[in-house]
C-alpha positions as CSV (number, residue, x, y, z in Angstrom):
1,M,164.7,-16.4,118.2
2,S,167.7,-15.3,116.1
3,K,169.6,-12.2,117.1
4,P,169.1,-9.0,115.0
5,D,172.7,-9.1,113.7
6,E,172.3,-12.7,112.4
7,E,169.4,-12.0,110.0
8,I,169.4,-10.6,106.5
9,L,167.8,-7.2,106.9
10,P,165.4,-5.6,104.5
11,S,166.7,-2.5,102.8
12,F,165.9,0.3,100.4
13,D,169.4,0.2,98.9
14,F,169.5,1.3,95.3
15,P,169.6,-1.4,92.5
16,G,173.1,-2.9,92.1
17,S,174.3,-2.2,95.6
18,E,175.5,-5.1,97.8
19,P,174.6,-5.6,101.4
20,A,177.0,-3.8,103.7
21,A,179.6,-5.7,105.7
22,E,179.0,-6.1,109.3
23,A,180.0,-2.9,111.2
24,A,182.9,-3.3,113.5
25,P,182.2,-2.4,117.1
26,V,182.9,1.3,117.7
27,A,185.2,2.1,120.5
28,A,183.9,4.3,123.3
29,P,185.0,7.9,122.8
30,P,187.6,9.3,125.2
31,E,186.4,11.1,128.2
32,V,186.5,14.7,127.3
33,K,184.8,17.4,129.3
34,P,181.7,18.5,127.3
35,V,181.2,22.1,126.2
36,L,178.1,23.8,127.6
37,Q,176.1,26.0,125.4
38,A,172.9,27.9,126.0
39,R,169.6,26.6,124.5
40,C,166.6,28.5,123.3
41,P,164.1,28.3,126.2
42,C,161.3,27.9,123.6
43,C,162.4,25.1,121.2
44,G,165.6,23.9,122.8
45,A,167.8,24.7,119.8
46,V,171.4,25.7,120.4
47,R,171.6,29.5,121.0
48,P,174.7,31.1,119.4
49,K,176.3,33.8,121.4
50,G,175.3,37.3,120.2
51,D,172.1,36.2,118.4
52,T,169.0,38.2,119.4
53,F,166.5,35.6,118.2
54,C,166.4,31.9,117.7
55,G,167.3,30.9,114.1
56,D,165.2,27.7,114.6
57,C,161.9,28.9,115.9
58,G,162.2,32.7,115.9
59,Y,161.9,33.2,119.7
60,F,163.2,36.6,120.7
61,F,165.8,36.3,123.5
62,K,164.7,38.7,126.3
63,E,167.3,37.2,128.7
64,P,171.0,37.9,128.2
65,Y,173.3,35.0,127.3
66,P,174.0,33.0,130.5
67,S,177.5,33.1,132.0
68,D,179.7,30.0,132.4
69,E,178.7,29.9,136.1
70,E,175.0,30.1,135.2
71,L,175.4,27.3,132.6
72,A,177.2,25.1,135.1
73,A,174.5,25.9,137.7
74,G,171.7,24.5,135.4
75,A,170.7,27.2,132.9
76,P,169.2,25.6,129.7
77,V,172.2,24.1,127.9
78,A,173.1,22.0,125.0
79,V,176.0,19.6,125.4
80,A,178.2,19.8,122.4
81,A,180.1,16.6,121.5
82,P,183.9,17.1,121.7
83,A,185.5,17.6,118.4
84,S,187.8,14.7,119.1
85,A,185.0,12.2,119.5
86,D,184.8,9.5,116.8
87,P,181.6,9.6,114.8
88,I,179.2,6.8,115.2
89,R,178.8,4.6,112.1
90,V,175.9,2.1,111.8
91,R,175.6,-0.8,109.3
92,G,179.0,0.1,108.1
93,R,177.9,3.0,105.9
94,Y,175.8,5.6,107.8
95,E,177.8,8.0,109.8
96,L,175.8,10.0,112.4
97,V,177.1,13.6,112.3
98,E,174.7,15.6,114.5
99,Q,171.6,15.0,116.6
100,L,168.8,17.2,115.4
101,A,166.0,16.3,117.8
102,E,164.8,13.6,120.2
103,R,161.1,12.8,120.8
104,Q,160.0,10.1,123.2
105,G,163.0,7.9,122.5
106,V,163.1,8.5,118.7
107,E,166.3,10.3,117.8
108,R,166.8,12.2,114.5
109,F,170.3,12.7,113.1
110,R,171.9,14.6,110.3
111,A,174.1,11.9,108.8
112,R,176.2,10.9,105.8
113,D,175.8,7.8,103.6
114,L,179.3,6.6,102.8
115,G,177.9,3.8,100.6
116,V,179.0,0.2,100.5
117,S,182.5,1.2,99.4
118,G,182.8,3.7,102.1
119,T,183.8,6.4,99.7
120,D,180.4,8.1,99.0
121,N,179.4,11.2,101.0
122,I,175.6,11.6,100.5
123,P,173.7,13.7,103.1
124,V,170.9,11.8,104.7
125,I,168.6,12.0,107.8
126,V,168.7,9.0,110.1
127,L,166.0,8.1,112.7
128,R,166.9,5.8,115.5
129,Q,164.9,4.2,118.3
130,P,165.5,1.2,120.6
131,A,164.3,-2.1,119.1
132,P,161.5,-3.8,121.1
133,Q,162.4,-6.3,123.7
134,E,162.4,-9.9,122.6
135,V,159.5,-12.0,123.7
136,T,160.6,-14.5,126.4
137,P,159.8,-18.2,125.8
138,E,157.4,-18.2,128.8
139,A,155.2,-15.6,127.2
140,V,154.8,-17.6,124.0
141,P,152.0,-20.2,124.0
142,A,153.1,-23.9,123.8
143,E,151.1,-24.5,120.6
144,S,153.0,-21.7,118.8
145,S,156.5,-22.5,117.8
146,E,156.9,-19.8,115.1
147,E,159.5,-17.2,115.7
148,A,158.5,-13.6,115.6
149,P,160.5,-11.6,113.1
150,D,162.7,-8.9,114.6
151,T,163.3,-6.8,111.6
152,I,161.2,-4.3,109.8
153,P,159.7,-5.9,106.6
154,P,159.8,-4.2,103.3
155,P,157.1,-1.5,102.8
156,D,155.0,-3.7,100.5
157,D,154.7,-6.6,103.0
158,E,151.2,-7.0,104.3
159,I,152.3,-8.3,107.7
160,M,153.3,-5.6,110.1
161,P,156.6,-5.9,112.0
162,S,156.7,-7.7,115.3
163,F,157.9,-4.8,117.4
164,D,154.5,-3.2,116.9
165,D,152.4,-6.3,117.3
166,V,149.7,-6.2,120.0
167,V,149.4,-9.3,122.2
168,V,145.7,-10.1,122.7
169,P,144.9,-12.3,125.8
170,T,141.8,-14.4,126.2
171,A,139.4,-14.1,129.0
172,G,141.3,-16.8,130.9
173,G,144.6,-15.0,130.6
174,P,146.8,-17.1,128.3
175,V,147.9,-15.6,124.9
176,T,145.9,-17.0,122.0
177,E,147.0,-14.8,119.0
178,V,149.1,-11.9,117.9
179,L,147.4,-9.2,115.9
180,P,149.2,-6.5,113.9
181,S,148.6,-2.9,115.2
182,K,148.8,0.4,113.5
183,P,152.2,2.1,114.1
184,V,152.1,4.6,116.8
185,W,153.7,8.1,116.7
186,P,156.5,8.8,117.3
187,S,158.3,5.8,115.8
188,V,160.5,4.7,113.0
189,L,157.7,2.6,111.5
190,W,155.1,5.4,111.8
191,E,157.2,7.8,109.8
192,R,158.1,5.1,107.3
193,D,154.5,4.3,106.7
194,L,153.6,8.0,106.4
195,L,156.2,8.6,103.6
196,D,155.2,5.4,101.8
197,S,151.5,6.2,101.9
198,S,151.8,9.8,100.8
199,E,153.9,9.1,97.7
200,H,154.3,12.9,97.1
201,P,157.5,14.1,95.2
202,G,157.8,16.9,97.8
203,L,158.3,14.6,100.7
204,P,161.6,12.8,101.5
205,M,162.2,9.4,99.9
206,V,162.9,6.4,102.2
207,R,166.4,5.1,101.3
208,D,166.9,2.3,103.9
209,V,165.2,0.7,106.9
210,F,166.9,-1.9,109.2
211,T,167.6,-3.1,112.7
212,D,171.2,-3.0,114.0
213,D,172.7,-3.5,117.4
214,G,169.5,-3.2,119.3
215,F,168.2,-0.2,117.4
216,Q,165.7,0.3,114.6
217,Y,166.8,2.8,111.9
218,L,165.1,4.7,109.1
219,V,167.2,6.5,106.5
220,E,165.7,9.3,104.5
221,E,167.1,11.3,101.6
222,V,168.0,15.0,102.1
223,P,166.6,16.8,99.0
224,Q,168.9,19.2,97.3
225,G,167.9,22.6,95.8
226,T,167.7,26.3,96.4
227,P,166.6,27.2,99.9
228,L,163.1,28.8,99.9
229,W,164.5,31.9,101.6
230,D,167.0,32.5,98.7
231,Y,164.4,31.5,96.0
232,H,161.8,34.0,97.3
233,D,164.4,36.8,97.9
234,D,165.7,36.6,94.3
235,P,164.8,40.1,92.8
236,D,164.9,38.7,89.3
237,R,162.3,36.1,90.0
238,S,158.7,36.9,89.1
239,Y,155.8,36.8,91.5
240,H,154.3,34.2,89.2
241,D,157.2,31.8,89.9
242,K,157.3,32.6,93.6
243,F,153.6,32.1,94.3
244,M,153.2,29.0,92.0
245,T,156.0,27.5,94.1
246,L,154.2,28.5,97.3
247,A,151.1,26.8,95.9
248,R,153.2,23.6,95.5
249,V,154.5,24.0,99.1
250,A,150.8,24.0,100.2
251,E,150.3,20.8,98.1
252,V,153.1,19.1,100.0
253,I,151.5,20.0,103.3
254,Q,148.1,18.9,102.0
255,A,149.7,15.5,101.0
256,L,150.8,15.1,104.7
257,H,147.2,15.9,105.8
258,K,145.8,13.1,103.6
259,A,148.4,10.7,105.0
260,G,147.4,11.6,108.6
261,A,149.9,14.2,109.7
262,M,150.5,17.9,110.0
263,V,153.4,20.3,110.6
264,E,153.8,22.2,113.8
265,G,156.0,24.9,112.3
266,I,155.9,25.6,108.5
267,R,159.0,27.7,108.2
268,P,161.0,28.8,105.1
269,D,164.2,27.0,106.3
270,I,162.6,23.5,106.0
271,F,162.0,23.8,102.2
272,V,164.3,23.7,99.2
273,I,163.3,24.2,95.5
274,D,164.7,22.0,92.8
275,D,165.5,23.0,89.2
276,E,162.0,22.1,88.1
277,G,160.4,24.4,90.6
278,Q,159.2,21.5,92.9
279,P,159.5,22.3,96.6
280,H,160.9,19.6,98.9
281,I,160.6,19.4,102.7
282,T,164.1,18.7,103.9
283,E,163.4,17.1,107.3
284,L,160.4,16.1,109.3
285,T,161.3,17.1,112.9
286,D,158.1,19.1,113.3
287,I,155.7,16.4,112.0
288,L,152.8,15.6,114.2
289,P,150.1,12.9,113.9
290,L,146.4,13.6,113.3
291,P,144.6,13.6,115.6
292,V,147.1,15.3,117.8
293,P,147.8,13.5,121.1
294,V,146.9,15.2,124.4
295,D,150.4,15.2,125.8
296,V,152.3,15.9,122.6
297,P,155.6,17.7,123.2
298,L,155.8,20.9,121.1
299,R,158.5,23.3,120.2
300,G,156.1,26.2,120.6
301,G,157.7,28.8,118.2
302,L,156.3,31.8,116.6
303,Y,155.1,29.7,113.6
304,T,153.0,27.5,115.9
305,A,149.2,27.9,115.8
306,P,147.7,29.3,119.1
307,E,145.2,26.5,119.4
308,L,147.9,23.9,119.1
309,L,149.7,25.4,122.1
310,A,146.5,25.9,124.1
311,A,144.8,22.5,123.5
312,P,146.7,20.2,121.1
313,V,144.0,17.6,121.0
314,T,141.6,20.1,119.4
315,A,143.9,21.1,116.6
316,T,143.0,20.3,113.0
317,P,144.8,20.8,109.7
318,R,143.6,24.4,109.8
319,A,146.4,24.9,112.4
320,D,148.8,24.6,109.4
321,L,147.0,27.5,107.7
322,Y,148.2,29.8,110.6
323,S,151.7,28.4,110.3
324,F,151.7,28.8,106.5
325,G,150.5,32.5,106.9
326,A,153.4,33.1,109.4
327,M,155.8,31.8,106.8
328,L,154.3,34.2,104.2
329,V,154.8,37.1,106.6
330,A,158.4,36.1,107.2
331,L,159.1,35.8,103.4
332,H,157.5,39.1,102.7
333,C,159.6,40.8,105.5
334,H,162.7,39.0,104.2
335,R,163.6,37.8,107.7
336,E,162.6,35.5,110.5
337,L,159.7,36.5,112.7
338,T,160.3,38.0,116.1
339,E,158.1,38.8,119.0
340,K,158.1,42.5,117.9
341,E,155.7,41.5,115.1
342,F,153.0,40.3,117.6
343,S,150.6,42.4,119.8
344,K,150.1,39.2,121.9
345,P,150.9,35.5,121.6
346,G,149.5,34.2,118.3
347,Q,148.2,37.7,117.2
348,L,150.2,39.5,114.6
349,N,150.2,43.3,115.2
350,W,148.2,44.1,112.1
351,G,148.1,47.8,112.7
352,K,151.9,48.1,112.7
353,F,152.1,45.7,109.7
354,W,149.7,47.8,107.6
355,M,151.7,50.9,108.6
356,D,154.9,49.2,107.5
357,Y,153.4,48.0,104.2
358,P,150.6,50.4,103.2
359,D,150.8,49.6,99.5
360,L,150.5,45.8,99.9
361,H,148.7,44.1,97.1
362,P,145.1,43.6,98.2
363,A,145.1,39.9,97.0
364,F,148.1,39.2,99.1
365,A,146.8,41.1,102.0
366,R,143.6,39.0,102.0
367,L,145.7,35.8,101.8
368,L,147.6,36.8,104.9
369,M,144.4,37.6,106.8
370,K,142.8,34.3,105.8
371,T,145.7,32.3,107.0
372,M,147.5,34.0,109.9
373,S,144.3,34.6,111.9
374,R,144.5,33.9,115.6
375,G,140.9,32.6,115.6
376,V,140.4,29.3,113.6
377,D,137.1,30.6,112.1
378,G,138.9,33.6,110.6
379,R,141.0,31.3,108.4
380,F,140.2,29.4,105.2
381,P,137.9,27.9,104.1
382,T,135.1,30.4,103.5
383,D,131.5,29.4,103.6
384,E,131.0,27.6,100.2
385,A,134.5,26.1,100.2
386,M,133.9,24.5,103.6
387,K,131.5,22.0,101.9
388,T,134.2,20.5,99.7
389,D,137.4,20.9,101.8
390,P,137.1,21.7,105.6
391,T,140.9,21.9,105.9
392,G,141.0,25.1,103.8
393,F,144.0,24.0,101.8
394,D,142.1,23.7,98.5
395,E,141.1,27.3,98.8
396,L,144.6,28.3,100.0
397,I,146.1,26.8,96.9
398,K,143.6,28.5,94.6
399,T,144.3,31.8,96.3
400,L,148.1,31.4,95.9
401,K,147.6,30.8,92.2
402,V,145.5,33.9,91.9
403,C,148.4,35.8,93.5
404,A,150.7,34.2,91.0
405,R,148.6,35.6,88.2
406,T,148.0,39.0,89.5
407,L,150.9,40.2,91.7
408,D,153.1,40.8,88.6
409,L,150.3,42.8,87.0
410,C,150.8,46.5,87.4
411,R,147.9,48.8,87.7
412,L,148.1,51.7,85.3
413,E,147.6,55.5,85.6
414,V,147.6,57.3,82.3
415,A,147.6,61.1,81.6
416,A,148.5,63.3,78.7
417,W,148.9,67.0,77.9
418,T,149.9,69.0,74.9
419,T,150.9,72.6,74.3
420,T,151.3,74.8,71.1
421,G,154.3,76.3,72.7
422,I,155.6,79.9,72.9
423,V,156.7,80.3,69.3
424,R,154.4,78.3,67.0
425,T,150.9,79.5,65.9
426,G,149.2,76.1,65.6
427,N,149.7,72.7,67.2
428,E,150.6,70.0,64.7
429,D,150.9,67.2,67.3
430,A,148.2,64.7,67.8
431,F,147.7,61.9,70.3
432,A,145.2,59.4,71.6
433,F,145.2,56.9,74.4
434,L,142.8,54.2,75.2
435,H,142.8,52.7,78.7
436,S,140.6,49.8,79.9
437,C,140.4,47.9,83.2
438,E,138.2,44.8,83.8
439,S,137.9,42.3,86.6
440,R,136.3,38.9,86.9
441,Q,136.4,37.2,90.3
442,D,139.9,37.8,91.6
443,D,141.6,38.4,88.2
444,V,142.1,41.9,86.7
445,S,142.9,43.0,83.1
446,D,144.5,46.4,82.9
447,A,145.8,47.7,79.5
448,A,146.5,51.0,77.7
449,L,147.2,51.8,74.1
450,V,149.0,55.1,73.3
451,M,149.4,56.7,69.9
452,L,151.3,59.9,69.3
453,A,152.2,61.8,66.1
454,D,154.2,64.9,65.5
455,G,153.2,66.6,62.2
456,M,155.9,68.0,60.0
457,G,155.8,70.3,57.0
458,G,154.6,73.5,58.5
459,Y,152.2,75.0,55.9
460,D,152.3,71.6,54.1
461,A,149.5,70.2,56.4
462,G,151.6,68.5,59.1
463,E,148.6,68.5,61.4
464,V,146.5,66.7,58.7
465,A,149.2,64.0,58.4
466,A,149.3,63.6,62.2
467,A,145.5,63.3,62.6
468,M,145.3,60.9,59.7
469,C,148.0,58.7,61.1
470,I,146.3,58.5,64.6
471,A,143.0,57.7,63.0
472,Q,144.5,54.9,60.8
473,L,146.5,53.4,63.7
474,R,143.4,53.3,65.9
475,K,141.2,51.8,63.2
476,N,143.7,48.9,62.6
477,L,144.8,48.2,66.1
478,I,141.5,48.1,67.9
479,A,140.2,45.5,65.4
480,L,142.9,43.1,66.7
481,K,143.4,41.2,69.9
482,P,144.8,42.1,72.4
483,F,144.5,45.8,71.5
484,N,140.7,45.6,71.1
485,A,140.4,45.3,74.9
486,T,141.4,48.9,75.2
487,A,138.4,49.9,73.0
488,G,135.7,48.0,74.9
489,A,136.2,44.3,74.0
490,S,136.6,41.9,76.9
491,G,140.2,40.8,77.8
492,F,138.8,37.7,79.3
493,P,137.8,34.5,77.5
494,T,134.3,35.1,76.1
495,D,133.3,31.5,75.9
496,T,133.6,30.8,79.6
497,P,132.3,34.0,81.3
498,H,131.4,32.3,84.6
499,T,134.8,30.7,85.3
500,D,137.9,32.0,86.9
501,N,139.9,31.8,83.6
502,A,142.3,34.7,83.5
503,P,143.2,36.6,80.3
504,A,145.8,34.7,78.2
505,P,149.4,36.0,78.6
506,L,150.4,38.5,75.9
507,D,152.2,37.0,72.9
508,V,154.8,39.7,72.8
509,E,156.2,38.7,69.4
510,M,152.8,38.7,67.9
511,A,152.1,42.1,69.3
512,R,155.3,43.5,67.9
513,T,154.4,42.1,64.5
514,M,150.9,43.7,64.6
515,V,152.4,47.1,65.7
516,R,154.9,47.0,62.9
517,A,152.2,46.2,60.3
518,A,149.9,49.0,61.6
519,L,152.7,51.6,61.3
520,K,153.5,50.5,57.7
521,D,149.8,50.7,56.8
522,A,149.5,54.1,58.3
523,N,152.5,55.2,56.3
524,S,151.0,53.9,53.1
525,H,147.7,55.6,53.9
526,V,149.3,59.0,54.5
527,F,151.6,58.8,51.6
528,K,148.7,58.1,49.2
529,A,146.7,60.9,50.7
530,S,149.6,63.4,50.2
531,R,149.4,62.7,46.5
532,T,145.6,62.8,46.2
533,P,144.2,66.2,45.3
534,G,141.8,67.6,47.8
535,V,142.8,65.2,50.6
536,G,146.3,66.3,51.6
537,K,149.4,68.1,50.5
538,R,152.5,66.8,48.8
539,G,155.3,66.6,51.4
540,M,153.1,66.3,54.5
541,G,154.2,63.7,57.0
542,C,154.6,63.0,60.7
543,T,156.5,61.0,63.3
544,A,154.6,58.2,65.1
545,E,154.8,56.3,68.4
546,V,152.6,53.3,69.3
547,V,152.9,52.1,72.9
548,Y,150.9,49.2,74.3
549,V,151.1,48.2,78.0
550,D,149.2,45.4,79.6
551,G,150.5,45.7,83.2
552,R,153.3,43.2,82.6
553,N,154.7,44.0,79.2
554,L,155.6,47.1,77.2
555,V,155.6,47.0,73.4
556,V,156.7,50.1,71.4
557,G,156.6,50.9,67.7
558,H,158.4,53.9,66.4
559,V,159.0,56.0,63.2
560,G,160.9,59.4,63.3
561,D,162.3,61.3,66.3
562,S,159.5,61.3,68.8
563,R,160.6,59.2,71.8
564,T,159.5,56.6,74.3
565,Y,161.3,56.4,77.7
566,H,161.1,53.7,80.4
567,L,162.1,54.6,84.0
568,S,162.6,51.5,86.1
569,E,164.2,51.3,89.5
570,G,165.7,54.8,89.2
571,T,167.3,54.2,85.7
572,L,165.9,56.1,82.7
573,K,166.3,54.3,79.3
574,Q,165.4,55.7,75.9
575,I,163.5,52.8,74.4
576,T,163.4,54.2,70.9
577,R,166.2,55.2,68.5
578,D,166.0,58.6,66.8
579,Q,165.7,58.0,63.0
580,T,167.6,61.2,62.1
581,L,170.7,61.9,60.1
582,V,172.6,63.3,63.0
583,N,171.8,60.4,65.3
584,R,173.0,58.0,62.6
585,L,176.3,59.9,62.5
586,V,176.6,59.6,66.2
587,E,176.0,55.8,66.0
588,L,178.8,55.6,63.3
589,G,181.2,57.6,65.5
590,T,181.4,60.5,63.2
591,L,179.8,62.9,65.7
592,S,179.9,63.0,69.4
593,A,176.7,63.3,71.4
594,E,177.7,66.8,72.5
595,E,178.3,67.9,68.9
596,A,175.0,66.4,67.8
597,E,173.1,68.6,70.3
598,N,173.8,71.8,68.3
599,H,174.2,70.4,64.8
600,P,172.2,72.5,62.3
601,R,170.6,69.3,60.7
602,K,169.7,67.5,64.0
603,N,166.0,67.5,63.2
604,E,166.4,66.1,59.6
605,L,164.5,62.8,59.6
606,Q,165.6,59.7,57.7
607,Q,162.2,58.2,58.1
608,A,158.7,59.6,58.6
609,I,155.1,58.5,58.2
610,G,154.1,59.6,54.6
611,G,157.5,60.6,53.5
612,Q,158.1,57.5,51.3
613,P,156.0,54.7,49.9
614,D,157.4,52.3,52.6
615,V,159.0,52.6,56.0
616,E,160.7,50.2,58.3
617,P,159.5,50.9,61.9
618,G,161.6,50.3,64.9
619,V,159.8,47.8,67.3
620,Y,160.9,47.3,70.9
621,S,159.6,45.5,74.0
622,A,160.4,45.5,77.8
623,K,159.0,44.2,81.1
624,L,157.0,46.5,83.4
625,K,157.4,46.6,87.2
626,P,155.5,48.4,89.9
627,G,156.8,51.9,90.3
628,D,157.9,52.2,86.6
629,F,157.1,55.2,84.4
630,V,156.7,55.1,80.6
631,I,157.0,58.5,78.9
632,V,155.8,59.1,75.3
633,C,156.6,62.5,73.9
634,S,157.3,64.6,70.8
635,D,160.6,66.2,70.2
636,G,159.2,69.5,71.4
637,V,159.6,68.1,74.9
638,T,163.1,66.6,74.5
639,N,164.4,69.7,72.8
640,H,164.2,71.4,76.2
641,I,164.2,68.6,78.8
642,K,167.3,66.5,78.7
643,D,167.4,62.9,79.9
644,K,169.0,63.6,83.3
645,M,166.5,66.4,84.0
646,L,163.6,64.0,83.1
647,R,165.0,61.3,85.3
648,D,165.5,63.7,88.3
649,F,162.0,65.0,87.8
650,L,160.3,61.6,87.8
651,T,162.2,60.3,90.7
652,G,161.8,63.4,92.8
653,D,158.9,64.9,94.6
654,D,157.6,66.5,91.4
655,G,156.9,63.1,89.8
656,G,154.1,61.6,91.9
657,S,151.0,60.7,89.9
658,A,150.8,60.4,86.1
659,E,148.6,63.4,85.9
660,R,150.8,65.7,88.0
661,A,153.9,64.5,86.1
662,A,152.4,65.2,82.7
663,R,151.0,68.6,83.6
664,R,154.2,69.9,85.3
665,L,156.4,68.7,82.5
666,V,154.4,70.7,80.0
667,H,154.7,73.7,82.3
668,L,158.5,73.1,82.4
669,V,158.7,73.0,78.6
670,N,156.9,76.3,78.3
671,M,159.1,77.9,80.9
672,E,162.2,76.7,78.9
673,G,160.9,78.6,75.8
674,A,158.8,75.9,74.0
675,T,160.2,76.6,70.5
676,D,158.0,73.7,69.1
677,N,154.7,72.0,69.9
678,A,155.2,69.7,72.8
679,T,153.1,66.7,73.7
680,I,153.7,64.2,76.6
681,V,151.8,61.1,77.7
682,V,152.8,59.6,81.1
683,I,152.0,56.0,82.1
684,R,152.7,55.2,85.8
685,A,152.7,51.6,86.9
686,T,151.7,50.9,90.5
């Protein structure tokens, strides 16, 4: 039989690359006294001095860091290679940098691919195990003269490599044939076959496989991207993106199940997300075969399912549901799990968790309870889903997608109050709001349409103009999608009422166009009425605000000097722009904001509904987040309550619910003198 280094070895080199030159023998490293470091007693990872929990498995260190004497006396240690030791290079191109793990003779290294030229520096993972012993001539039957191959064949070969062949004796004892066997775990070939058979983009790609100097090697890519921790912690990223990515993470795990494997510990640090949003598992240290062997060595961290620790051979893919749920809890808490989160091993302290997060979204809360359950029967799948997928991962993926659709959706509280004020005789303000909420299966549609008008003209029928404007706006808008949902139409697809189809996302630009058109039509209607005897009075008019919120989006249409504000994360922003002469002078730099406050013409409008045959409404849009407030009000409110006072009020103890905020703001206006009618509509997003 030829020696391994004399044979042309199969490879997964990229097209155009040449076989590497024979690696020169590596000189033995100098004798340097190793540095002793403490290990985690749970998973065996190196324990940095000063850390309170293991960054690898989350184990909480109850014991103090051992002294040098304790380390020398046999405390759990890791032997750090001296800095002066020369790195090991195999096949002339793969430089082994750091050993990550060792399992039953199979070592896993963090490594660098230097390429054929030796100038590349591509991170890779390298697996290594001793090559099988050569078969002696005495063990080979005389009638067989064929040499057994001693290298791993390419993945598409039908004949399995010789180092996993099973020798089958006859009843009389002599060997009669050699049959290929299924690769056993752990082994280089087992992992190679796992990756080849799964063919999932979220799993590492095999780059090379070969035998060298008595060892079998498997080289895997190290996927690049944003760590899942950073991806999920990004405050600017939507829940839709986060949970769709988590659904894809679940699909990666499901692909492993179908290939005959599971993951002992599904942790955030083993995933990265590429620019297309596809998650990739970075290394397979925690991969276990299905079914799980009786004597399987486990890391036993806080992400490991209880049944896997108690009786590994009984574990099924549902153990990965527990591990996935533990990862969800860690991501939600923005930190690694510690033993403080558990009331007993494998049992999250749910009472403390609900106290810490009392406003958790119900869909997400259910997801946690159906994954991180100590008892297997408490996890997915539920009764009907068990018939089609007993692993529970189909239902998990479906539920993650529900969360993606709904967690960004704010629930709405809407309240409105108006007052004639202390000086005026009649109230020329008018308002209407329509609020609807509908649910089908796990999806919810929540939307509100607010219309507010402030009549002008005093004895010239300003109240008529305001009422007429509100009526025309309502008539036009509730005849159109999506606004018709606020008046009783369904926000869900009507042609598929028994499916889980969610409402279509709002087309913001289309909504802006519709609001602009509705305001222009209302202006035309009021203008014509003001010139029709017996209908209105010449000169009557009003301001107008149209505000639509759907739980994600805010769309505003505006004519005049009533205002719409948006309070988000403690910052109050005036969405609309006052269409007054004085405000225009401020924008041009002719007047300061302080001078404009007391200018005698500060209420002189440049545009109003009914004032001219045509108007050009201002139209605005913004995104809504939980905790936001939207305030729609007439100038009778803003004449007495300045922006800073309004912000302080909403962010202080007086804010609270929409109803309490609206009622107390009207009281505050009256206490300040209420020289004009004052109307306020408060929308609170939760």
